[in-house]
Residue, then its C-alpha position, 0 to 999 in steps of 0.5 A: x512451505x509456500x501457501x499462497x502468494x499475495x501482495x502485502x504494504x510495510x506495515x502489513x508486514x510489520x503486523x507480520x513480524x510481530x509472530x516471528x522470534x527476534x533474529x537480526x534478520x527481524x531486527x534488520x526488518x524492522x529497522x527498514x519498516x521504520x524507515x519507509x512505512x509511512x503510515x498506521x497499520x489502522x491508516x493502511x487498512x482505511x485507505x486499502x478497504x476505501x480503495x477496493x471499494x471503488x470498484x474500478x476493475x483497472x485496480x489490482x491488490x498491486x496497486x493498492x499494496x503500492x498505492x499504501x506504499x508510496x502514497x503519492x499526491x499528485x497525478x503523475x506519483x499515481x501515474x508511475x504505479x499504472x505503468x501497465x494501465x492507464x487511467x481517468x482523469x477522474x480515477x486518480x482525481x478519486x484515489x488522490x481523494x482517498x489518501x488525503x483524507x487519510x492523511 
């Protein structure tokens, strides 16, 4: 039964999987996470907290999750995440500064 729907980044998925019993499906998910997870869970939490502290109305949870998963390196990469809204240059630079600070 689904109790709640909320977007989670790959590091959070890794944490959730620790409680799941071993199976072939879990092994496949672990391999996927090892291949695509770019940050450590502690770093992901710090980035998430800093992005939430920005108090930017345009920045939704879905955006934060994608920023953590993709770790954009420049403005064009960042703007690809925000397809539904447009960010100002200042907002984009603040997001990139947060990512660079935690790399």
